[in-house]
N, C-alpha and C positions, 0 to 999 in steps of 0.2 A: 171742229171740222173733221170730217171723216175721210180717210185715204181709201183710194179705190180698193176693192175687195176686202176691206175690213168690215167685220160683223160687229155691230154694237147691240149690248144687251142692257136692259134696265126697263124704264117705263113702257117702251115699245121697241121692238127689234127692228133694225133696218140694215141694209146692205147697199154698198154702192158698186154699180157694175159698169165696166168699160166695154163697149161692143166696137169691134173693128171689122171692116168689110174692105178687102184689098182686090184691086184689079191690076191689069198689066202696067198701068201708069197712073193709077189713082189709089187713094186711101180715104175712106169715109169713116167716121167715128161718132159715136154717141157716149154719153156718160149719163147714168140713170140712178135714181135713188129708188130702192124698193122698200116699202114699209107695209108690212101686213100683206093685204092683197092690192095695194095701190103702188103704182108706177109712175115716177115723176121724172121727166127729162130735165137735166140740169144743164147740159151743153152738148152742141153737135156741130158738125162741120166736115170739111173735106180738103185734101191736098189733090189737085188735079194736074195733069201733064207733067208728072214727076220727072226731073231730068231734062226737060225741055225748056228752051228760053222763055216761052209763054206761060210758064207753070204758075198756078194760082193756089193760094191757101185761104180758107175763110172758115169762121166759127162764130157761133151765136149762142147766147145764153136763153135760157128757157123763156125770159122776158123780151127776147129779141134783140138784145143789145149785141153789137158786133166788136 
């Protein structure tokens, strides 16, 4: 397993990148694996209505599992 931000060398170089996008009451995120010129989404999701009674959190894997 590769930790976020770790750079792996060997047969093929790869990096794992965490992207965050924050708003006033939400946070969206994506975790991506970069291998050569290929980008693969590993996980994505959002926390919405942060601090509110109706706040929600959801995440899904690249295969659509929640």
